[in-house]
C-alpha positions, -999 to 999 in steps of 0.1 A, spaced: 0 0 0 25 26 11 52 8 -8 32 12 -39 31 50 -33 69 51 -28 74 30 -60 51 54 -79 71 84 -67 104 66 -77 90 60 -112 80 96 -115 116 107 -107 130 83 -133 107 96 -160 115 133 -151 152 125 -154 148 109 -188 127 138 -201 153 163 -187 181 145 -205 161 144 -238 153 181 -235 190 189 -229 200 169 -261 174 187 -282 182 222 -271 191 246 -298 214 275 -293 191 305 -294 202 338 -281 182 351 -251 170 380 -273 153 356 -296 133 340 -268 101 356 -258 95 365 -222 70 336 -220 96 311 -232 120 324 -207 95 321 -179 86 286 -190 123 277 -190 128 292 -156 98 272 -143 112 240 -157 146 246 -142 131 254 -109 111 222 -111 141 201 -120 160 216 -91 132 212 -65 117 179 -75 144 156 -63 144 172 -28 106 172 -26 105 136 -37 131 127 -10 110 145 17 79 127 6 96 93 6 113 99 40 81 112 55 62 81 43 89 59 59 87 78 92 49 74 92 53 37 88 80 34 115 76 61 141 59 54 175 53 91 182 19 106 173 35 141 168 59 127 142 31 110 124 10 141 122 39 163 112 51 139 85 16 135 72 15 172 66 49 171 49 36 143 25 5 163 16 24 195 11 49 179 -12 23 158 -31 3 189 -37 34 207 -50 41 179 -74 5 178 -87 5 216 -91 37 213 -112 20 185 -132 -10 207 -138 13 235 -150 26 211 -177 58 199 -160 68 163 -171 54 144 -141 38 110 -141 24 101 -107 11 66 -103 -16 63 -77 -41 37 -64 -75 39 -80 -89 56 -49 -63 84 -52 -31 92 -33 -47 112 -5 -73 86 2 -46 59 3 -25 81 25 -54 87 49 -61 50 51 -25 43 59 -23 72 84 -53 59 103 -37 24 105 -5 38 119 -23 60 144 -39 29 158 -6 11 158 10 40 178 -18 40 203 -16 3 209 22 5 211 22 33 236 -5 16 257 17 -16 260 48 5 267 31 27 294 14 -4 310 49 -19 314 62 13 329 33 14 353 41 -21 365 76 -9 375 65 23 392 63 25 430 39 54 438 2 55 430 6 91 418 32 82 392 10 53 380 -20 76 377 1 102 358 11 75 332 -26 67 328 -35 104 323 -7 106 296 -24 76 279 -58 92 280 -44 124 265 -26 103 238 -59 86 228 -77 119 225 -49 133 203 -50 101 182 -88 105 177 -83 141 167 -56 131 142 -77 105 124 -82 113 87 -115 111 68 -115 77 51 -136 46 49 -117 31 78 -122 60 102 -151 45 120 -132 13 125 -102 33 137 -124 51 163 -136 18 176 -100 6 179 -91 37 198 -122 33 221 -110 -3 229 -76 11 239 -93 38 260 -114 11 278 -82 -8 286 -67 23 300 -98 28 322 -94 -8 335 -58 -2 342 -66 31 360 -93 15 381 -69 -12 393 -44 15 403 -71 36 421 -82 7 443 
């Protein structure tokens, strides 16, 4: 799913590099005076695109990898925003006529990204629950244990607010509610 997105972005880069090489080979030596302002602007846009595209592609790919591997909800949310920003930039350049081919799933890139994001938000919530539960078992004071539970409750709320609109959002909310109930059970055992 996310691997397909990264593969699609890689294919786009290869195609852009091939087109850039062909354009360089076909260039004629025309003095700047002979070019119209429109041609000069188009050339400047192409050069800007060719300079920016590799870095934006790299940010998009690295952000996707971090979404898949990070256990920090803040990293997920931040990198999601980076992916969307760079994807939108690439699509804007494509719409301006830049040589971009972007392979997407039939449901669209953003829909696919939202589905993946919701999956990873749930993954992070479950991971943090397991981690904090283990920490709670090693803590001595009731107050420290309660504080860890409060941190978990806050995390679940942040996760719920971070969910993206997609067909799996309702299922993701149920998964987060299940983690919330587990935290309540843990908290009630501590409070006794």
